C-alpha positions in Angstrom: -9.6 30.4 1.1 -9.7 28.7 -2.3 -9.3 25.0 -2.4 -7.6 23.3 -5.5 -10.1 20.4 -5.4 -8.5 18.6 -8.3 -5.1 18.6 -6.7 -6.7 17.6 -3.3 -8.6 14.7 -4.8 -5.6 13.4 -6.8 -3.3 13.7 -3.8 -6.0 11.7 -1.6 -6.2 9.1 -4.4 -2.5 8.6 -4.3 -2.5 8.4 -0.5 -5.1 5.7 -0.6 -3.5 3.7 -3.3 0.0 4.0 -1.7 -1.4 3.2 1.8 -3.0 0.0 0.3 0.3 -1.1 -1.2 2.0 -0.4 2.2 -0.7 -2.5 4.0 -0.2 -5.4 1.5 3.6 -5.2 2.0 3.0 -5.3 5.8 0.8 -8.4 5.3 3.6 -10.0 3.2 6.0 -9.2 6.1 3.7 -10.8 8.6 3.4 -14.0 6.5 7.1 -14.4 5.6 8.9 -13.1 8.7 6.5 -13.6 11.6 4.6 -16.7 10.5 7.5 -18.2 8.3 5.1 -19.1 5.5 5.5 -18.5 1.8 3.9 -15.3 0.5 4.4 -13.2 -2.7 7.4 -10.9 -2.8 6.9 -7.3 -1.5 6.6 -4.6 -4.2 9.7 -2.7 -3.4 9.1 0.8 -2.2 6.2 1.5 -4.7 3.5 2.1 -2.0 5.8 4.3 -0.1 6.7 6.4 -3.1 3.1 6.8 -4.2 1.9 7.8 -0.7 4.9 10.2 -0.4 4.0 11.9 -3.7 0.4 12.1 -2.4 1.6 13.9 0.8 4.1 16.1 -1.1 1.3 17.5 -3.4 -1.3 18.0 -0.7 -2.6 21.6 -0.9 -1.7 22.2 2.7 1.1 24.4 4.0 4.1 22.3 5.1 2.6 18.9 4.2 5.6 18.1 1.9 7.9 18.0 5.0 6.1 14.7 6.0 6.5 13.0 2.6 9.4 10.8 4.0 7.3 8.9 6.3 5.6 6.4 4.0 9.0 5.5 2.5 10.3 4.7 5.9 7.3 2.6 7.1 6.6 0.7 3.8 7.9 -2.9 4.5 8.8 -3.1 0.8 11.0 0.0 1.2 13.7 0.8 3.8 12.8 -1.9 6.4 13.0 -4.6 3.7 16.3 -3.3 2.5 17.8 -3.2 6.0 16.6 -6.7 6.7 18.1 -8.0 3.4 21.3 -6.3 4.2 21.4 -7.9 7.7 20.8 -11.3 6.2 23.7 -10.9 3.9 21.8 -10.5 0.6 24.2 -7.8 -0.7 27.5 -9.7 -0.5 
């Protein structure tokens, strides 16, 4: 089985970078919502999208079907939008 090393390395780099942004957004959530302290604003959905692209281009059969997960768990993505909606930010 031939492995496309360039594609694999690029997708892993995207996964690492996106995961880092997701962790930073999680820290921002912890500081602002749980500890009620000021923190920088989350970078909306960027980490989730970067990690999703990394999963989508993985040279593994069926990996693309799991690309939605980083977008859902990234605090700067769907959870932040839901909390903002719940707090009336979209009135």
